[in-house]
C-alpha positions in Angstrom: 0.3 -0.1 -0.1 1.3 3.4 -0.8 2.1 6.0 2.2 -0.8 8.6 0.6 -2.9 5.0 1.1 -2.1 4.5 4.6 -2.2 8.0 5.6 -5.7 8.5 4.6 -6.7 5.3 6.2 -5.2 5.9 9.8 -7.0 9.6 9.7 -10.4 8.3 9.4 -9.4 5.2 11.5 -9.1 8.2 14.3 -11.9 10.3 13.2 -13.8 7.5 13.8 -13.1 8.0 17.3 -12.8 11.7 18.0 -13.1 12.2 21.7 -10.4 9.4 22.3 -8.1 10.8 19.9 -8.7 14.4 21.2 -8.0 12.8 24.9 -4.7 11.2 23.7 -3.5 14.6 22.1 -3.4 16.3 25.8 -0.3 15.1 27.1 1.3 16.1 23.7 -0.1 19.3 24.0 0.6 20.3 27.5 4.5 18.9 26.6 4.4 21.3 23.6 2.9 24.3 25.6 6.2 23.3 27.9 8.7 23.7 25.6 7.4 26.5 23.5 7.0 28.7 27.0 10.4 27.8 28.8 12.1 28.7 25.6 10.2 31.6 24.5 10.5 33.2 28.2 14.1 31.9 28.7 15.1 33.7 25.5 13.5 37.1 27.0 14.8 36.9 30.4 18.3 36.2 28.9 17.4 39.7 26.4 16.1 41.5 29.9 19.1 40.3 31.7 21.4 41.6 28.7 20.0 45.1 28.9 20.1 45.4 32.4 23.7 44.8 32.5 24.0 47.3 29.8 22.8 49.4 31.7 25.1 48.8 34.6 27.6 50.8 32.4 29.7 51.0 29.4 32.8 48.8 29.4 32.9 49.0 33.1 35.3 46.8 35.3 34.6 46.3 39.1 36.8 45.8 41.8 35.4 44.8 45.3 37.7 44.9 48.6 37.1 41.6 49.1 38.7 38.4 48.5 37.4 35.9 45.9 36.5 33.4 48.8 34.8 36.3 51.2 32.9 37.6 48.0 31.8 34.2 47.0 30.4 33.6 51.0 28.9 37.1 51.3 31.1 37.3 54.2 30.2 41.1 55.7 28.3 43.7 53.6 29.3 45.6 50.8 30.5 48.3 52.7 32.0 46.7 55.5 35.5 45.7 53.4 36.8 49.2 52.8 40.3 47.5 52.3 40.6 50.0 49.1 43.0 52.7 49.2 43.0 56.1 47.8 46.4 55.4 46.6 45.0 52.3 44.6 42.7 54.4 43.0 45.5 56.7 41.7 48.0 54.1 41.2 45.3 52.8 38.6 44.8 56.4 37.2 48.5 56.8 36.5 49.6 53.8 35.4 46.9 52.2 33.4 46.7 53.5 29.8 43.7 51.5 28.9 41.6 52.9 31.8 39.2 56.3 31.0 37.6 57.1 34.3 37.5 55.6 37.6 35.2 56.4 40.6 35.2 54.8 44.0 32.6 53.3 45.8 31.5 53.7 49.3 28.0 52.2 49.9 25.8 51.8 53.9 22.4 51.5 54.0 20.5 54.6 55.8 17.6 56.4 57.1 16.7 59.4 55.0 14.5 62.2 56.2 12.3 64.8 55.1 10.2 66.5 57.3 7.7 64.1 58.9 8.5 61.3 56.2 11.6 58.8 56.5 13.1 55.8 53.6 15.3 53.4 54.4 17.7 53.5 51.6 21.1 52.7 50.2 23.5 55.8 50.4 26.5 55.7 47.7 29.8 57.7 48.1 31.0 58.7 44.7 33.1 61.1 42.6 32.2 62.7 39.7 32.9 60.0 37.0 30.6 57.6 38.3 27.8 59.6 36.0 29.9 59.2 32.9 31.3 55.4 33.7 27.3 54.3 34.1 25.9 55.8 31.7 23.8 57.7 34.7 21.6 60.7 33.9 20.0 63.3 36.0 16.3 64.2 34.3 16.2 67.5 37.0 19.0 69.6 39.2 22.9 68.7 38.2 25.5 66.3 38.9 28.3 66.5 41.7 31.5 68.4 40.4 35.1 68.1 41.2 34.5 71.0 43.8 31.7 69.4 45.5 33.9 66.7 46.1 37.2 68.5 47.5 34.7 70.7 49.8 33.3 67.5 51.4 29.6 69.7 50.4 26.4 68.2 51.3 24.6 67.7 48.7 22.8 64.3 47.3 21.2 63.4 44.0 18.1 61.3 44.7 16.7 58.0 42.6 13.5 58.2 41.4 12.2 56.1 43.8 13.2 57.6 46.8 12.1 61.0 45.3 8.7 59.6 45.2 8.8 58.1 48.8 9.4 61.5 50.4 8.4 64.4 47.7 5.5 62.8 46.5 4.4 65.4 43.7 6.7 68.0 45.1 9.7 69.4 43.1 12.8 67.9 46.0 15.6 69.9 44.2 16.9 72.7 46.5 15.1 70.8 49.5 17.3 69.7 52.4 17.2 66.0 53.3 18.5 64.8 56.6 20.9 62.2 56.9 22.6 61.1 59.7 21.1 64.2 61.8 22.8 66.2 58.8 21.2 68.6 56.2 21.9 67.9 53.1 20.8 69.7 49.8 19.0 68.2 46.8 20.9 69.2 43.8 19.8 66.5 41.5 17.3 63.6 40.4 18.5 60.4 38.6 17.0 59.2 35.4 14.7 56.0 36.1 17.2 52.6 36.1 14.9 50.0 36.9 16.0 46.8 38.0 19.6 45.4 38.3 20.4 41.7 37.0 19.7 40.4 40.7 16.4 42.1 40.7 17.7 45.3 43.3 15.6 48.9 42.6 18.5 50.8 41.2 16.2 53.5 41.6 16.2 53.4 45.5 19.5 55.3 46.3 20.7 58.4 47.1 24.2 59.5 45.7 26.6 62.2 47.9 30.2 62.8 47.3 32.6 60.4 48.4 34.6 62.5 50.6 31.4 63.9 52.3 30.4 59.9 53.1 34.1 59.0 54.5 34.3 62.0 56.9 31.0 63.2 57.9 28.6 60.2 57.6 30.9 57.4 58.5 33.8 59.6 60.5 36.5 57.4 58.8 40.1 58.8 59.4 41.5 57.4 56.2 39.8 57.6 52.9 39.7 54.1 51.7 36.5 52.9 50.3 34.4 49.0 49.8 34.5 49.3 45.6 35.7 51.5 42.9 34.2 51.0 39.3 36.5 52.0 36.1 35.3 52.5 32.5 38.0 51.3 29.8 38.4 53.4 27.0 37.6 50.6 24.7 35.4 47.2 24.6 38.6 45.8 22.8 40.6 46.4 25.2 38.5 45.8 28.3 40.1 42.4 28.8 43.6 43.8 28.8 43.0 47.2 31.2 41.1 44.4 34.0 44.4 42.4 33.7 46.8 45.3 33.8 44.7 47.4 37.3 44.8 43.8 39.0 48.6 43.8 38.1 48.6 47.2 39.4 46.3 46.7 42.8 48.5 43.2 43.7 51.6 45.6 43.4 50.0 48.1 45.8 49.1 45.5 48.2 52.1 44.2 48.5 51.0 40.2 47.5 53.3 37.9 46.4 53.4 35.6 43.5 51.7 32.8 45.7 49.1 34.9 47.5 45.3 35.0 46.5 43.8 38.2 45.7 42.6 39.8 48.9 40.0 41.7 46.3 37.7 40.7 43.6 37.6 42.1 39.9 35.4 41.4 37.3 34.6 43.5 33.8 31.3 43.7 31.8 32.4 40.6 29.9 32.6 38.5 32.9 29.1 39.5 34.0 27.8 38.6 31.0 29.5 35.6 30.4 28.4 34.3 33.9 24.8 35.6 33.6 24.9 33.7 30.1 26.6 30.4 31.5 23.6 30.7 34.2 21.0 31.3 31.8 21.9 28.0 29.7 21.5 25.8 32.9 18.4 27.5 33.8 16.7 26.6 30.2 18.1 23.1 29.6 17.3 22.4 33.2 13.8 23.8 32.5 13.5 22.0 29.1 14.1 18.5 30.7 11.3 19.2 33.0 9.2 19.9 29.9 10.2 17.5 27.6 9.1 14.9 30.8 5.7 15.7 30.4 6.3 15.1 26.3 7.5 11.6 27.7 4.4 11.1 29.8 2.4 11.9 27.0 4.4 9.3 24.7 3.9 6.6 27.6 -0.3 7.6 27.4 -0.1 6.8 23.0 1.0 3.7 23.5 -1.2 2.5 26.3 -4.1 4.0 24.2 -2.7 2.4 21.0 -2.3 -1.1 22.8 -6.4 -0.7 23.5 -7.0 0.3 20.2 -5.1 -2.7 18.6 -7.0 -4.7 21.0 -10.2 -3.2 20.2 -9.8 -3.4 16.3 -8.3 -6.9 16.2 -11.5 -8.1 13.8 -10.4 -5.4 11.7 -6.5 -5.7 11.0 -7.4 -9.9 10.4 -10.0 -8.7 7.4 -7.5 -6.4 5.8 -4.6 -9.1 6.4 -7.5 -11.6 4.5 -8.0 -8.9 1.4 -3.9 -8.5 1.1 -2.7 -6.5 3.5 0.8 -7.4 4.9 2.1 -7.3 8.0 4.5 -4.6 7.5 1.3 -2.3 6.0 -0.8 -3.0 9.4 2.4 -1.9 11.4 2.6 1.2 9.4 -0.6 2.0 9.4 -0.4 2.2 13.8 2.6 4.1 13.3 1.1 6.7 11.1 -2.0 6.8 13.6 0.4 7.8 16.7 2.2 9.9 14.3 -0.9 11.9 13.2 -1.9 12.3 17.3 1.4 13.8 18.0 1.5 16.0 15.1 -1.9 17.4 15.7 -1.0 17.5 19.8 2.3 19.4 18.6 0.3 21.6 16.3 -2.3 22.7 18.9 0.8 22.9 21.3 2.6 25.3 19.6 -0.2 27.8 19.0 -1.6 27.6 22.3 1.9 28.1 23.8 2.6 30.7 21.7 -0.9 32.2 23.3 0.6 31.3 26.7 3.8 32.6 26.1 2.6 36.7 24.8 -0.1 36.1 28.0 3.2 35.2 30.8 5.5 37.8 29.0 2.8 40.6 29.8 2.3 40.0 33.1 5.9 39.8 34.2 6.8 42.5 31.8 9.3 40.8 29.9 10.4 40.6 26.1 9.7 37.4 24.6 11.2 35.8 22.0 9.2 32.7 19.6 11.8 31.3 17.9 11.5 28.7 14.6 13.8 26.8 16.5 11.5 25.8 19.4 8.5 25.7 17.1 11.0 22.9 14.6 12.1 21.4 18.2 8.5 21.0 19.1 7.2 19.4 16.1 10.6 17.1 15.8 9.6 15.9 19.3 6.2 15.3 18.6 6.9 13.6 15.3 10.0 11.1 17.3 7.2 10.6 20.3 4.7 9.7 17.5 7.4 7.2 15.9 8.9 5.6 19.1 5.8 5.0 21.5 3.9 4.0 18.4 5.9 1.3 17.2 5.6 -1.4 19.8 1.8 -1.2 19.5 2.2 -1.0 15.9 4.5 -4.2 15.7 1.9 -6.1 18.1 -0.5 -5.1 15.6 1.4 -6.6 12.9 1.6 -10.0 14.6 -1.4 -10.9 14.7 -2.7 -14.0 13.2 -5.0 -13.2 10.7 -7.6 -16.3 10.7 -7.4 -15.6 14.8 -7.7 -12.2 14.4 -10.9 -12.6 12.2 -13.1 -14.7 14.1 -11.9 -13.0 17.5 -14.6 -12.2 19.1 
């Protein structure tokens, strides 16, 4: 028999049991929906994280004042390890030709007060170069300047979240806020930055001059700080700039060749690569879980097809009696299984795309429906139909035509 004839016969057989055929496809539909949704949301999440990384700055390199082991174990808060010195910053500025700008960072959680309102937020001491390094925009007012830094001025720039919480509809520029019982004048409002790659609200912050933070807020006698962020002159030289900065810091801290770094340094590329690796592992894990749904659906199809073979024993005997070979019978049942799975795959793709778009709107993530996920779903459906339909088809082809024909 021709493939076309076998396909038509298989479709007609499935059409005689519409309810059973539809219910049989449900496992495949659910599995395909899971694959489409997982891959679409995974791609959207990856794109969103990449956009957030770009928002952190351009060609940036970050140094934390703690060893890689301390950093990995998160011992102490970010602003607790004040092991970086002003001499470290100056050495990098003077000796590293690939670094364009550099800013120290001294973060500390503090309560900000305006009249009867107060708000707990992240207070960050920085210098005037931070705005260019991080691509920060000022929507109202002005940035810090070198005079503010040298004079230890009590001026502050608010993130939009803090501004909304303390001032609501008022214009904060020129107003006085209280930080550690000291008045600070609001001179600027940062443009909206959104969430960081780790989910923190980057608009929930207040920036003040690093010198003011060191002396007037923390009362430090030295000029140490917790972090520094620098901008490489070009993306192509970022890796070389990071290596040079690391060598300079090891020399400044008098570390021997066998000593571990007492600081942690990574670049924008390192962040992107680590995020990419974590995203791949998560997507693979989710894809495996989604594939289990397809596997369960395939087992369900095999069970139904075995029941179908039992119910259609006389039909099989009659077909064999009029000339159908064992191969024809086997192929017909395999095609029936594949048709069921393909139907489930197509419906799963339609529902999966719809579900992805709905979830994307709810989460506020961009959704990417890739041809790869659609082709993978169709291929998986066909493979499931072929694999789980083979045994019932083989059982049908092995029936004795005489016994099958007179089966009650």
